[in-house]
N, C-alpha and C positions, 0 to 999 in steps of 0.2 A: 620513118620506118622503111624497111626494105621488103620487097616482094621476092619470094623465092619459089622457083619451080624445082621440085625434087622428085626423083624417081627412086622409090624404095627397092625396086627390083635390081637395078644396076648401080645405085648410089650416085647417079649423075645429078648435078644441080646447076642452076643458073640464078644469080641474084642481081637485082638492081633496085634502086629507089623507085617508088611508084610514079613520081613525076619526072623521071628521066625521059628526055625527048626520044621519040621513036628512032631517029637517025643514029643517036648514040647507042641505043639498045641493039640495033642491027649491026653496028660496027663491033660492039662487044660480043655479040653472038658469033660473028665471023671469026673473032680472035679466040674465043673460049670454047666454042662448041656449036653443033648444028641444031639449035632450037629454032629452025626456020618456019615451023608450022604455025606461027602466031598470026592472028588476024590483024586487020588495019586498025590504026589508032594514032593519036598524036603523042601519047606517052606509053610507057611500059604497061602501066595499069590498064589503059584503054585497050592495048593490044591483047592482053590476057583476058580481059572481060569480054571483048568481042569474040574471041575464040571460044570461050566457055559458053557464051550465049548462043553462038551458031552451032557448035559441035557437042556441047555438053561435057567435054573433057579435053585435056591437052595431053597428047601422047609424047612420050620420051623419044627423042630423035635417035637415040642409040639403040634402044631395045624394043620400042613400040608399046610398052606398057603405059598405063595412065600415070601421069605425074601429078603430084599434089601441089596445091598452091597455098602459100601461107602469107597472110598479112591482114591485119584487122580492118583497114579501110576498104580493102577489096571485098571482104565479106559484108561490110555495111552497105556498100554500093549495090551488091547483088541483092540484098534484102530490100533495098529501096525500089529497085526495078521490079522485083517479084511482087512487091506490095502495090505497085501501080497498075497491075493487070486487072 
């Protein structure tokens, strides 16, 4: 499955498979758009999760509004972390 960051305010999106290596995601971000505010991680899913965990939201690099994240496994991982508190 793919993970998508989507801004409903300006219709900007960024999509990659959850297990895409971080280096490949950074290259893709540089080519397709400025989603540089993602946290550290070895995969795209890790980068999104670390950003959500640290900041609570991911902001659109184009307009600054909160971007939505969609992907089933990301939601499952978040629930596992919250359940371990």
